[in-house]
N, C-alpha and C positions, 0 to 999 in steps of 0.2 A: 805507925807506919807498918803496913802489912809486909809480911815476909814472903818473898817470891819463892814459889815451889815449882819445880820442874816436873811435868807429867809426861811420861813417854807415850807417843802416839803409835798405835798398831793398826794396820790396814786389815779389815775383815772381808773375806770373800763372801759372796751370797750363800755359798754352801755352809760356811762356818757360822754365818749369822743365823741361818735357819736352824742349824743344829743347836746353837745357843738358845734360841727362842723355844725350841722343843724341850730343851733341858730345863727351861724355866717352868713348864707346865707340870701340874701334879700327875701322878701315875694314872689315876682314874680318868682324867680328861684326855690323857694321851691315848688310852685304850679306846674311848669313844670316837676320837678322831680317826684312829686307824680303821675302825669298823665302818664309819661313813665313807671313807676313801675307798674301802673295799667294795661296798654296796654300789657306789657310783660307778666304779669300774665295771661291775657286773652288768649294770643297766646299759652302759655304753656298749658293752660287748653284745648284749642281747639285742639292742636296737639295731646295731650294725649288722648283726646276723640276719634279723628279720628283713631289713631293707635289701640286703644282698640276695635273700631268697625271692623277694618280690621282683627284683631286677633280673632274676634268672631268665635267660632266653629259652623259651620252650619250643618255638618254631620260627625258623628264619630270624627275623628281627623282632618278633613279637615276644614281649615280656609278659610274665605271669599276671601283673596287675592290669594289663590292658583288657583281656577278656572279662575279668571281674568287673571293671568299670563299665564296659559295654553292656554286660548283663543287667547291672543295676539301672542304667539309663533306659534300656529297653523295657524293663518291668515298669518303670515310672511312666513311660509314654503310654503303655497299654492301659494302665490304671486311669490315666487322665482321659484317654479317648473313651473308655467304657463309661466313665462318670459323665462325660458330655452327652453321650447317647442316652443314658438312663435319665438324665435331667430333662432332655427334650421331650420324652414321653410323659414323664411325671408332671410336667408343667402344662397339662391339659392339651398336649399336642394331638391333633386329630387330622388324619389324612382324609381330605374330602373325597378323593377318588374311591376309597374303600366304602364309604357310606353311599356313594352313588352307584358304583359298579360291583360292589361286593354281593355275595350270596345272602339273601334275606332269610332270617329265621324269626319265627313268630311265636308268641306266647299269649295265652288267654288266662285271665285271673279274676278273682272276686274278693271283695272285702266288706266287712260289716261297718256300717256307719250308724252309730246309735242315735245320732241327733235327728235323723229323718225316718219317719215311717211312711214309705212311699205309697202315695195315693194316686188315683188316676190322673191327677194333674201333672205328675212327673212322667209325661210322655215326651218323646223327642220333639224338639223345637219349642217346648214351653219355656217360660222364663226361668222357672226353678230348675228345670233340667239343664238348660244351657249354663246357668250360673254355677251349679254344683259340678257339672262335668268339666267346666273350665278350670275350677280350682283343683280338682283331682289330677287333671292333665298336667297342670303347672307343677304340682308336687312331684309326680312321677318323672317328668322331664328334668326337673332340677336335681332330683336325687341321682338318677343314672348318668346324667351328663357330668356331674361333679365327681363321680366315683373314679378313683385312680385306675381301677382294674377294668371297669365296664364302660367308662365314658368314651373310650377309643372306638367301641363297636356300637354304641347306642345310636339309634336313628330317630325313632318317634314313638309316641304312645297316644292313647285315646280312651275315652269312656263311651261305651255303646249302649248301655241300658241300666235300669235300676229295677229292683223288685224286693219287697218285704225287708227293707232296711239293708239291702245288699247292693253294692255298686259293681258292675262288670266292666272290665277294662282289657286292653290288649297292649302288647309291647312288640317293638320291631328292632332287631339288631342286624348288623351286616358282618359277614365273615369272609376271610380270604378263601382261596380254593382249597388249601390244605387246612382243614378245620376239625379234624377228629379229636385231637387233644384239647382244642379250644372248647368244643362242646362238652367234653368230659369234665374239665377242670374249671373253666371260666364261665361259659354260657350255659351251664346246666340249669334246669328249673330250680334245683335245690339251692344253688348259689345265689341266683337272682332273688329267690324268695327270702333267704336269710339276710341278704343285704338290705332288702326293703324293710323287713321286720326290725333288724338291728337299728336302722336309721330312725324308724319311728319310735323305738324305745328310748334312744339316747338323745336325739336332737328334737324330738317332738314336732316334726315337720307337719304332721297331720293333726295336731292338737286342735286347731281351730275348726277342723271338720269332724273331729272326734272319731278317727279311724281306730278300730280295735286290731292291733298287730297280730294277736293270736288267731284271728279269724281269717287271715289272708290265705288264699289258695292260688296256686299257679301251675299251669300245665303247658306243655308244648302243643301248638296248634297248627293245623294244616294251612298252607298259604292261601288257598282259595277262600276259606272261611273268613280269615282276617281281612283279606283284600276286599271282599264283598262288604264287610262291616265298615271299612274305611270309605269306600266309594258309594255305598248305599245301593249298588246294583245287585239284583237277585236276592235281596234281603227283604222279607215281608214281616211286619210286626202286627200282631193281633192282640188287642186288649179286650177280653171277654167281659163286657158289662151287661150283655143280654144273654139269653139262654142258648142261642145258637147263631153261628155265622158260617156261611158257605162261600168258597172261592173257587173259581175256575181258572185253570192254567192258561186258557186262551186270552184271558184279560191281563196277563202279566206282561205289560208293555216294556218294562225296563230290563228285560233279560232275554238273551238269545236262547234258541231251542237246545243248543248243545252245551249250555252252562248249568252248573249246579244251582239249585234253589234252596234257600234257607228260610225257615219259618220260625220266628221267635214269638211264642204264645204265652200270654199271662192271664190268669183268671184272678178273681178276688181272693184275698188271703186265706179264707176259710173254705175254699172250693177246690175240687179236683177237675181234671180235664179229660174229656173223651174226644177221640179223634176218629173220623171215618174217612178213608181214602178209597176212591174208586177210579179205575182206569178204563179206557175204551179199547176196543179192538181196532188196531191201526191197519190191519190188512197187510199189504206188501210194504216194503220199506224197512229201513234199519231203525228200530226203536227199542228201547229197553232202559231200565233204570234200577239203581240200588236205593232202597229207602232205609233210613235209620232214624230212630226216635230216642231222645235222651230226656231225662228228668232234670236237666240243668242246661244252662247256656254255656257252660265250660265242659265241652264233651270229652269223654274218655271211654275206654272199653268197659269200665265198671259201671258207667252211668247209662248204658244202653238198656232200654226197656223193650224195644222191638226192632227187628231187622229182617228184611226180606228183599227179594229181587223180583222184577217183572220183565218178561222177555217178549212182549207183544200180545199175549193173551189177556183178556180183561180179568181183573181181580177186584175184590173188595176186602179191605182190612179195617178192623176196628181195634182200637187200643185205648185203654183207660189208664191214666197216670194218676197215682195218688199224691198229687202235689199241684201247686198252682203255677209251675213254670215248666215249659215244654219247648224242646228244639226238635224240629223235623227237617231232615236233609234229603233232597232228591238229587242223585248224581247219575249222569248218563253212563251207560255201559259201553266201554270202548269208544269208538268213533260215532256211535249212534246218537240220535237226538232223543230228548225226553219225550215220552208219549203224552198224550193229552190226559189230564187227570183233574178231578175235583176233590177238594178237601173240606171237611166240615168239622168245626170245633164246637163243643158244648161244655158247659160247666155244671157241676153238681156239688151240693154240700158235702164236705168231707165226712160228716156224720153218717152219710149213706155209703156203706161199703158193700160193693157188689154191683151186679148189673147183668145185662144181656149182650152177648156177642153173637152176631149172626153172619159175619162175613166169611169169605173163603179162608182167611186166616186172621189172627188177632192176638192181642197180648193184654195182660193185666198184672198189676202189682199189689202188694200189701200196702196199707196206708203208711205214708211217709217214707216209702222205700227210696233210697237205700238205707235209711235209718231203721232202727227196730220199731216194730209196731207197738202200739199201746195195748194194755190189757182190757178185758171186758168188752171185746168187740167181736161181732159175728158177721162174716162176709160170705155171701152166696152168689156164685157166678153161674149163669145159665148159658150153655153153648148150644146154638141152633145150627145144624148142618143140613145140607140138601139131601134129598132122598138118594139112597144107595151110596152115601158117603158116611164116613166115621171121623170122629175127632181124635187127634193124637196130641197129647199134652207133653211139652218139654219144660223143665224147670232149669233156668240158668243158675239160680241160687235158691236154696231151700233150707230154712232153719226155723224150727219151732221152739217156743219156750219149753223148758224142761218140766218134769213132773213136780208137783208141790212138795213131795217128800221123797227122800232117798229110798230106792227100791220099788217105788210104785210104778205102775204102767202109765201110759200116756193118758192121764185123767184130766189134764187141764187143756192144753192146746193140741189140736189135731187137724188133719186134712182128710176130708171125706170125698171120694170120687165114686159116683154111681152107686152110692150106698155102702161102699167099702171104705172103712177107716184106715188111713195110712199113718204110720208112726214117723217120727223124725229120723 
């Protein structure tokens, strides 16, 4: 039988109970607990202080956190709107009104195509010509239309001729009224050329046609020249398969009298071209023209081999180009009409360097100009002038090969005029 023991009951308050529990903890645990309590107290104080600062009224009822939140929302909206606009242009967005009503800018270029050695059957409207030009046009249009930077401005392209393994093409772009920076940074000939070359190197777009990217040349072109190439008006193509061909301006039925004329002449690959231009006395009336001749179909100031003006008086000009490609342009002076003229083209073997010039003015070049001439060649030009006249010779560019040894005089290449030898 168990003995009954009486245990006294003592009521403990919460404070005394807590005290007893704390007294039961070791000294080290008690220290950690005190540190945690202190850290939590500091955090609550800091959080409360920060929130009080954010709730501080800075103007009327506007608290500090309100302008901060408004600024963040505004920046987010601007970024979203900018992203939407950039995406619309990058996704091949093209404004039709710009391409229709924009200011046109044209370029002329050439590229080597090693697969083809162009023979006389590659004349306009032949099957080979149409097939090859169609493929090159598709390549150019696809390239520039898909370009993120240029597709917005690209309008059209086309191929207008072939010669000696070279294809000649044109490009058309449209610009807004303010276009100075656009021409400088986006639509410059250098940018267009680099985009075409890079695309051919990386994507091999022209691989089936075997385009040589390093051979591509591109220049800015006058609008009248390209527009005539596009429409076929005032453009006359001559393929010299015989020794001589003569044309009269009165028979040029597809061109008005006050429009520029363009003659694209091609001889056989191993021949040069001689041109004779004659005008008649128009008497009264406004007539006059500027004539320029180039040794390429991609004209530029460095490719001019002859340039002169006619103001009503009859003239005869003879020009010999040491190459098998020639471009002759007739442009009216001011508001005047083109005078009546006849033009004759002849071809001669390139091995024959020299000739006779008997017109009132004329021009000649060294073989393969503007490239360097080859060695072991002797050229003699005879100039015939009318009685009581004299000949004056101007050189646009003059450069002879140097002496064979250092310190020697001009013992290899030289120019001799009227028996007097001239040095470089």
